[in-house]
C-alpha positions as CSV (number, residue, x, y, z in Angstrom):
1,M,116.5,100.2,132.4
2,D,114.0,103.1,133.1
3,I,114.6,104.8,136.0
4,L,112.2,107.4,137.8
5,E,111.7,109.3,141.0
6,T,108.5,110.0,142.3
7,P,108.0,112.0,145.8
8,Q,107.6,108.4,147.5
9,A,109.7,106.1,145.7
10,F,112.6,105.5,142.8
11,E,111.0,103.1,140.2
12,L,113.7,101.1,138.3
13,Y,111.9,99.0,134.7
14,A,113.9,96.5,133.0
15,D,112.9,94.3,130.5
16,T,113.0,91.4,130.7
17,P,111.6,89.0,127.6
18,G,111.6,85.4,128.4
19,L,112.6,85.2,132.1
20,A,111.0,84.0,134.7
21,P,111.5,85.3,138.0
22,E,114.1,82.8,139.3
23,D,116.1,83.8,136.7
24,I,116.6,87.4,138.2
25,T,118.5,88.4,140.8
26,V,117.9,91.6,143.0
27,E,120.0,92.3,145.7
28,L,121.3,94.7,148.0
29,Q,125.5,95.1,148.8
30,E,126.3,98.0,151.1
31,G,123.9,100.8,149.5
32,I,124.4,99.3,146.1
33,L,121.6,97.4,143.9
34,I,122.2,94.8,141.8
35,V,120.2,93.7,139.2
36,S,121.4,90.8,137.5
37,G,119.2,87.9,135.6
38,E,120.3,85.2,133.0
39,R,118.3,83.3,130.2
40,K,119.3,80.2,128.3
41,V,117.7,78.7,125.5
42,S,118.6,75.1,124.6
43,L,117.5,74.3,121.2
44,Q,116.2,71.0,121.0
45,T,114.8,68.8,117.9
46,S,113.5,65.5,117.6
47,G,115.9,64.2,115.0
48,G,115.1,67.0,112.3
49,K,116.9,70.0,111.1
50,V,117.3,73.5,111.9
51,W,116.6,75.8,109.6
52,C,116.9,79.1,111.3
53,S,117.4,79.6,115.4
54,E,117.3,83.5,116.2
55,R,116.6,83.3,119.8
56,A,119.7,84.0,122.5
57,S,121.2,83.2,125.3
58,Y,122.1,86.3,127.5
59,S,123.0,87.7,130.6
60,F,122.4,91.1,132.6
61,S,123.7,93.0,135.5
62,R,123.2,96.6,136.3
63,S,124.5,98.3,139.5
64,L,123.3,101.4,141.0
65,A,123.8,103.2,144.4
66,L,121.6,103.9,146.1
67,P,120.8,108.1,147.9
68,E,120.7,108.1,151.0
69,S,116.6,108.8,151.1
70,A,116.1,105.1,150.0
71,D,114.6,102.7,152.4
72,A,116.3,99.6,152.0
73,D,114.0,97.3,154.0
74,R,111.1,97.9,151.7
75,I,112.0,97.0,148.4
76,T,110.1,95.5,146.3
77,A,110.3,93.7,143.1
78,S,108.0,92.0,140.3
79,V,107.8,90.8,136.6
80,D,104.9,91.0,134.7
81,K,104.8,90.4,130.8
82,G,108.7,90.2,130.5
83,V,109.6,93.6,132.7
84,L,111.0,94.0,135.7
85,T,109.9,96.4,138.5
86,V,111.5,97.2,141.3
87,I,110.2,100.1,144.1
88,V,112.9,101.7,146.5
89,P,110.7,103.8,148.8
90,K,111.9,106.4,150.2
91,K,112.1,107.6,154.0
92,E,110.3,109.5,155.7
93,P,112.1,113.2,156.1
94,P,113.3,113.2,159.7
95,A,111.3,115.6,161.6
96,K,112.5,119.4,162.0
97,P,113.4,120.0,165.5
98,E,111.0,122.8,167.4
99,P,112.4,126.2,167.9
100,K,113.9,126.6,170.8
101,R,114.3,129.7,173.0
102,I,118.2,130.0,174.8
103,T,118.1,131.9,178.1
104,V,120.7,134.9,177.8
105,T,122.3,135.0,181.3
106,G,124.4,138.1,182.6
107,A,128.3,138.0,183.4
108,A,128.3,137.2,187.5
């Protein structure tokens, strides 16, 4: 899994060969991003003999604490050519308060 930070977002990339979108789960629980998936391979034979079987079933799960600058409401996830991409946009930084002059008064 690779995680990159750009000025606009955090980008997560994970290889997910053989997984369809429905095999992958991306959840957010109390500021923790959880990415998991499972691939089940079943060997189907039509009465023949298996000479070699190298494909494997597997599952994975990764948990990442998101920083306060993450915008949890705009997270997106997609799979293309066996690579899962999760984009976590950053929130706009709060506006800096305008300078304010405080009036100094004398004792009465």
